[in-house]
C-alpha angles and dihedrals in degrees: 000000000000128000111294092229092052088049091052095050090047093048091049090053093050091049091055090047090049096050095042095048091238091136116107118206118248091209129054116266109262088220092057108114094011112124120224127213112235108276124219114234092258094047091049090048090051093046090050090050092053091047091049088055090049094047089053089050091056090047086056092046089055092050095047092051094047091049093048093046089051094058098030114135098214134045089230093055092044090052094048090052095047093046090052088050093052091053090048089056085072089059092049092052093045094052093046090053092051092049089053090050089051091053089247137125132221121263119285087219092066097103089050093050090045091055094045094049095045091054087047091051095046094050090048090051091055089058088068137270094277092059093037094054089043091054088052087057091047094047093046090050091057093045091054092055092045091052091050090057092049092050086059094046100050119104111268090239095050095095093150095059088042092056092051094049093047093055091045091053091055092050094047093052087051093050091053093048091048093051087056094049090049088061101274117159115235114237123231118256098249088058091051089050092052090050087051092056090051090051091057090064092062090043094051095046105042096045089083105016 
């Protein structure tokens, strides 16, 4: 593992990039080339609200992975977490692009949720790599369910957002499976249900603001 001071500096730089929208996706946006049907104003506002929630979710994912990587016990666990974070940055970029297309902005609460998620990630990492990687799987399990709900809630004509969320769902499921393969401890269902309740706070607040 590298020098802790270097990690802090690099992590701070990545945090600024995450919150400012400076990241560029390494992969093409799944919505590119997908034709939308015209959306009514209320449909457009609803789609924007959903994508604002998903964008904030990706802000939280970046923070969680950064916090966990900072306190990871082994180099393998740290690299697994940072590699997942890099792939998640594609999601972050795609969601932000779609928000711009819909004439909407990210949530003003993004910095608050980043700080809260980073703290949670760092504390989870201190509990050990087995717990930390298990937390990744539990988180991604909730994210997959959340994305499936949003795919059902999107306006029928919003095929561009649908293509983005569908690709994100596939990636999130793969991250969860990989975390277990790396030795993560699967969390009991009551813990996952408690995590779902907490995620609803973010969902309810960032849909509009």
